[in-house]
N, C-alpha and C positions, 0 to 999 in steps of 0.2 A: 430791257433788251438794248444792246449797243452794237454799232456797225463800224467796221474799218473798211479799207479798200477792197478786201477779198471776202470777208466773213461776216456773218451775223452771230452774235454771242447773246445767250439767253439762259435763264434759270430753267432747270428741268426737275421734274419730280412733282410733289403735290404741293402747290402753292396755297392750299385752303387755310394754312395756319402759319402766317409769316410773323405773327406776334411773338413766336419764340416760346410759347408756353408749352406746347407739345408738338414740336417740330417734327416733320416727316423726312425721310431720306431725300435730300435735294442735292444738286450740283450745278455747275455752269457747263454749258456745251456750246459747240459751234457748228455751223454749217456754212458751206460755200455759198456765195450769193447766186452762183449758177446752179445750185441744187446739189444733190448728193447725200451721202450718209451723215448723220448727226454724230459728232464726236465729243464725248464727255471730256472735260479737261482735268478732272479728278474723280475719285470714287465717290459715290454718294455719301453724305454726311448727314446726321440728324440735326439739321439746321433749317431755318426759315430764311430764304433769300428774297429780298424785295427791291433790290437795285443792282444794276450791272452797269459798268462804265469801262471803256477800253482806251489805252493809249497806244504808243508805238510798239511796246514790248509786252505789256501786261493787261490782264482783265482784273479790275477791282469789283468787289461785290460787297454788299452790305448783308450782314447776317443779323436779322432782327433778334433783339431790339438794340444792341450796342456794340457791335463788332463790325470791323472792316478788314477784309483780307484781300490779297492779290495773288494771282496765279499766272504763270507764263502763257502767253497766247497759244502756244503749242501743247500746254498741259504740264502737270507736275504737282508738287506738293504746295498747297496754298500757304502763303506767308501772312502771318497776323500783323496787320498795319496799325490798328487802333482798338483799344478797349476802353470804355468809359461810360459816362452817363448816356442815356438813351438819346440818339440823335433824331432830329426832326426828319420826317420823310419828304423833305423838299428837295432832295437831290444832292448828289455829290458832284463836285466840279474839280477839274485839273487844269493846271497850267504847266509850264516846262519843268517846274521843280516840286510842286506841292499839290496836295490834295486838300480841298476845302469842303466843309459841311457845317451845318448848324446843330447845335444841341440845346436841350432845355433842362435846366436844373430845377427840379420841383422842390416845393415846399410842402412836405408831407405827401399827400396823395394828389395834390392839385398843382398844376403848372401855372404860376402867377406871371402876369405881364412883367416884362422887364427882366425875366430870367433866361433869355435867349442869347446865346453866344455863337459866334463864328469860330470854328476851329481850323487852324492850318496845320498840317502834318506833312513832313517830307514824304514824297512818294516812296522813297526807299526805306522808310521806318520799319522796325521790327519790334513787336511786342514779345518780351522773352517768355 
């Protein structure tokens, strides 16, 4: 869940499987802080959403296990911002220009100490 001056943004759908193995239809919605109808920002997709973050113009969300998307706060088509190795579920953070998060590079099936990295991606990035 994320909050700005006027709205609360949150994942909607079935959060029972955010591992991405068998995701259920989910999306990100918003509701005014004063109450009212819940408004989906895009049609449900077969994804698992486990993190939501908001800036001045967009809502960023993490699709488990290894993708990050952004969608306009008023709704629209999600923009693919990151695809890579599975990120740590320690949270995404924003500054004025970039998105930050940590990833783990596993060795086989086990994540070994010292294989954690912080990734910085431009907030405007697009994965083709």
